[in-house]
N, C-alpha and C positions, 0 to 999 in steps of 0.2 A: 344503611347509608355509609357507614364507615367501611364496610366490606366492599361496597361498590367503588368507593374512592381508592381503596388499596388495589383492587383489581385493575382499575383504570391506570393507576400509577405504575403498576408492573407492566401493563401493555405499552405505555409510553416509554418506559425505561428500556424495554426490549427493542422497541423501534429505534430509539436513539442509539443504543449499543450496536444494533445491527448496522446502522448507517455509519457509525464510527469505525467499526471493523471493516466495512466495505472500503471506506476511504483509506484505512491503513493498508489493506491488501493491495489496492491500486498504487499507493505510494511505494510500497515495497517492490511491486512488479516494475514500475517505471524506474525506480532507483537501480534495480538489478540490470535492466536493459541498458541504462546509462553507463553502469560500470563495465558491462561487457563490451559496449561500443568503444569506451575509452581504452580498455585493455587491448582490443583488436586494433585500434588505430595506432597505439603505441607499438604494438608488436609488428604490424606491417610497416609502419613508418621507420622503425629502427632497422628492420631487415632490408628495406630499400636503400637506406643510406650506407649500409655496409658494403654492398657490392653490386 
């Protein structure tokens, strides 16, 4: 009984950790895209005002 509970706990823990790492991965991807867009808009915006 205790062994079954430990196995179920590890399975649930693995599922929760997998879900959290998926959220973290998507958060990093979205953040990186946002930074690239911000950098590109500043780069092109400053170059258009110069000349």
